[in-house]
C-alpha positions in Angstrom: 158.8 128.8 113.9 161.7 126.8 115.4 162.2 126.5 119.1 165.8 126.5 120.3 167.5 126.8 123.7 169.3 129.8 122.1 166.0 131.8 122.5 166.4 131.5 126.3 169.7 133.5 126.3 168.6 136.4 124.0 168.6 139.0 126.7 171.8 137.7 128.5 173.8 137.9 125.3 172.4 141.1 123.8 171.8 139.2 120.5 168.5 138.7 118.7 167.0 135.3 118.2 165.3 134.5 114.8 162.8 131.7 115.3 162.6 131.2 111.5 166.3 130.1 111.3 167.1 129.2 114.9 169.9 131.7 114.9 171.1 134.1 117.5 172.8 137.1 115.8 174.0 140.6 116.2 177.1 142.6 117.2 178.8 141.8 120.5 181.8 143.8 121.7 182.1 145.2 118.2 182.3 141.7 116.6 179.6 140.4 114.3 178.4 137.0 115.6 175.9 134.4 114.6 175.1 131.3 116.8 173.3 128.6 114.8 171.4 125.7 116.5 172.4 123.2 113.8 169.9 120.5 114.8 170.6 118.5 111.7 174.2 118.0 112.9 173.4 118.2 116.6 175.7 121.2 117.0 175.9 124.8 117.9 177.8 126.6 115.2 179.3 129.9 116.2 180.4 132.2 113.4 182.3 135.4 114.2 183.1 138.0 111.5 186.7 138.5 112.5 190.0 137.9 110.8 192.6 136.1 113.0 195.4 133.6 112.5 195.2 129.9 113.4 197.9 130.5 116.0 195.3 132.2 118.1 192.9 129.2 118.1 194.6 127.8 121.2 193.4 130.7 123.3 189.8 130.0 122.2 190.1 126.4 123.2 191.3 127.5 126.6 188.2 129.7 126.9 186.1 126.6 126.4 187.8 124.5 129.1 184.7 124.8 131.3 182.5 123.2 128.7 181.5 119.5 129.3 184.2 117.1 128.1 184.5 116.9 124.3 182.0 119.7 123.7 184.4 121.7 121.5 184.6 120.0 118.1 186.9 122.4 116.3 187.7 125.8 115.0 188.6 127.0 111.5 188.9 130.2 109.4 186.4 130.2 106.6 185.8 133.2 104.2 187.3 135.7 106.6 185.2 134.4 109.6 186.1 132.3 112.6 183.8 129.2 112.7 183.6 127.4 116.0 181.7 124.1 116.3 180.3 122.7 119.6 178.2 119.7 120.4 174.7 121.2 120.7 173.6 118.4 123.1 176.3 119.3 125.5 175.5 123.0 125.6 171.7 122.8 126.1 169.7 123.7 129.2 171.9 123.6 132.3 175.1 124.5 130.4 173.7 127.6 128.6 175.3 129.9 131.2 178.7 128.5 130.0 177.8 129.4 126.4 176.8 133.0 127.5 180.2 133.3 129.3 182.0 131.9 126.4 180.4 134.3 123.9 181.4 137.3 126.1 185.0 136.1 126.4 185.3 135.1 122.8 184.1 138.4 121.3 186.2 140.4 123.7 189.3 138.5 122.8 188.5 138.7 119.0 188.0 142.4 119.4 191.5 142.8 120.9 193.3 140.5 118.5 191.5 140.7 115.1 192.9 142.5 112.1 189.4 143.5 110.9 185.8 142.5 111.0 183.9 140.7 108.2 180.2 140.7 107.4 178.5 137.4 108.1 176.0 136.0 105.6 173.4 134.1 107.6 172.4 132.1 104.5 176.0 130.6 104.5 175.8 129.8 108.2 172.6 127.9 107.6 174.3 125.8 105.0 177.0 124.5 107.4 177.4 120.8 106.9 180.7 119.0 107.0 183.8 121.0 107.7 187.5 120.7 107.6 188.2 120.4 111.3 186.3 117.1 111.5 188.1 115.6 108.6 191.6 116.7 109.6 193.1 117.7 112.9 195.8 120.3 113.0 198.5 119.8 115.5 200.0 122.7 117.4 203.0 122.6 115.1 200.8 123.1 112.1 201.1 119.6 110.7 198.0 117.6 109.9 197.1 114.4 111.6 195.6 111.6 109.5 191.8 112.0 109.5 190.9 108.4 110.2 191.0 107.0 113.7 192.5 103.6 112.9 193.3 102.9 116.6 189.6 103.3 117.5 188.6 100.8 114.8 191.2 98.3 115.9 190.0 98.6 119.5 186.4 98.3 118.3 187.2 95.0 116.3 188.8 93.6 119.5 185.8 94.5 121.5 183.5 93.1 118.8 185.4 89.8 118.8 185.0 89.7 122.6 181.3 90.4 122.1 181.2 87.7 119.4 182.7 85.1 121.8 180.3 86.0 124.6 177.3 86.4 122.4 178.0 83.1 120.5 178.3 81.2 123.8 174.9 82.6 124.8 173.4 82.0 121.4 174.5 78.3 121.3 173.0 77.7 124.8 169.7 79.1 123.7 169.7 77.0 120.5 170.5 73.9 122.4 167.8 74.6 124.9 165.1 74.9 122.3 164.7 76.1 118.7 161.9 78.3 120.0 164.2 80.5 122.1 167.1 80.4 119.7 165.9 83.6 118.1 166.3 85.4 121.5 170.0 84.3 121.6 170.4 85.9 118.2 169.2 89.2 119.5 171.5 89.0 122.5 174.5 88.0 120.3 173.9 91.0 118.0 173.6 93.4 120.9 176.8 92.0 122.5 178.9 92.5 119.4 177.6 96.0 118.6 177.7 97.2 122.2 181.2 96.0 123.0 182.5 97.2 119.7 181.1 100.7 120.5 182.4 100.6 124.1 185.9 99.8 122.9 186.0 102.1 119.8 184.1 105.0 121.3 182.6 105.7 117.9 180.1 104.2 115.5 180.6 105.5 111.9 180.1 103.8 108.5 183.3 101.7 108.7 182.2 100.6 112.2 178.7 99.6 111.0 180.3 97.5 108.3 182.7 95.8 110.7 180.0 95.1 113.3 177.8 93.7 110.6 180.6 91.3 109.5 181.2 90.2 113.1 177.5 89.8 113.8 176.9 87.6 110.8 180.1 85.6 111.5 178.6 85.0 115.0 175.3 83.9 113.5 177.1 81.4 111.2 179.5 80.1 113.9 176.8 79.7 116.5 174.4 77.8 114.3 177.2 75.7 112.8 178.6 74.8 116.3 175.1 74.0 117.6 174.6 71.7 114.6 177.9 69.9 115.2 177.3 69.6 118.9 173.9 68.1 118.3 175.4 65.4 116.1 178.1 64.9 118.8 175.4 64.3 121.4 173.5 61.9 119.1 176.7 59.9 118.6 177.4 59.9 122.4 173.9 58.6 123.0 174.5 55.8 120.5 177.7 54.8 122.4 180.1 56.0 119.7 183.3 57.8 120.6 183.7 60.8 118.4 184.9 64.4 118.5 184.1 67.6 116.6 187.1 67.2 114.3 186.0 63.7 113.4 182.5 65.0 112.6 183.9 67.7 110.4 186.1 65.3 108.5 183.1 63.1 107.7 180.3 65.8 107.8 178.6 64.6 104.6 177.9 61.1 106.0 176.8 62.5 109.4 174.4 64.9 107.7 172.9 62.0 105.7 172.7 59.9 108.9 170.9 62.7 110.9 168.6 64.3 108.3 166.2 65.5 110.9 169.0 67.6 112.6 170.0 68.9 109.1 166.5 69.9 108.4 166.1 71.6 111.7 169.4 73.5 110.9 168.0 74.9 107.7 164.8 76.1 109.5 166.8 77.5 112.4 169.2 79.3 110.0 166.3 81.2 108.5 164.6 82.0 111.8 167.7 83.1 113.6 168.9 85.1 110.6 165.7 87.2 110.8 166.2 87.9 114.5 169.9 88.5 114.2 169.1 91.2 111.7 166.3 92.5 114.0 168.8 92.5 116.9 171.4 94.3 114.9 169.0 97.0 113.6 167.6 97.5 117.1 171.1 97.8 118.6 172.1 100.4 115.9 169.0 102.4 116.5 169.6 102.4 120.3 173.2 103.4 119.9 172.7 106.1 117.3 169.8 107.5 119.3 171.7 107.7 122.5 175.3 108.2 121.4 175.4 109.9 118.0 175.8 113.3 119.6 178.9 112.1 121.3 180.5 110.3 118.3 182.0 112.9 116.1 
């Protein structure tokens, strides 16, 4: 038995809910229709057994204008049926009346425009996974837009770099305060990179996870490295020597041998902060996927 919000609109739609498959199916306005609560993909998949042309998709999009923003994911013709994909999260509970209204308008429109009806195989509906409309976007002129959102990734990288700068500054301050709280700075830095990347890109897919991981670990290396150089700089200042960071870098081997205690602390801190940078990154990913995956198609 599967509970779905679709079971709440069985009477209003005139369709029958099947608790074994989480589908609402039947014939509405003379058109076979199946609505599938595709929980695995966080969608409501609507399949109508009607043959229409892609030129008529625009009217269906207009019918869905009252849906919450970005609810409609796409429409396509598959095996003589019209497949419509919506964000399930956006159509639950208080927005179910909009789904009822949409199904009424949709089936009435298809009845008036379709060439013929097509039987729907519920088994095929239950197998809906990935689909063409999410890997390619068809423009109104029929041409295909590139599937990959390069602009979103570029914006994400810029946001990630901003998060890296802010996060590194906080991380270094925590390291300089005490090695004991340095790990907390690692978590903050990880969260800053991932959160700002996501805010700028408005997506978090495989390529974005790779880019945020690269930026996060770059921040880990830069923060620990800068803290190490700055600690040597402070030691030299205390000794009354005039030196700058570039000078330390130019003669890093000798300075490392001179301040073996700082070098030893660096190795310990690298390991400890690495663990908590990884923990911070994993925690941030879990948070963003849990709260935003449904909005990131």
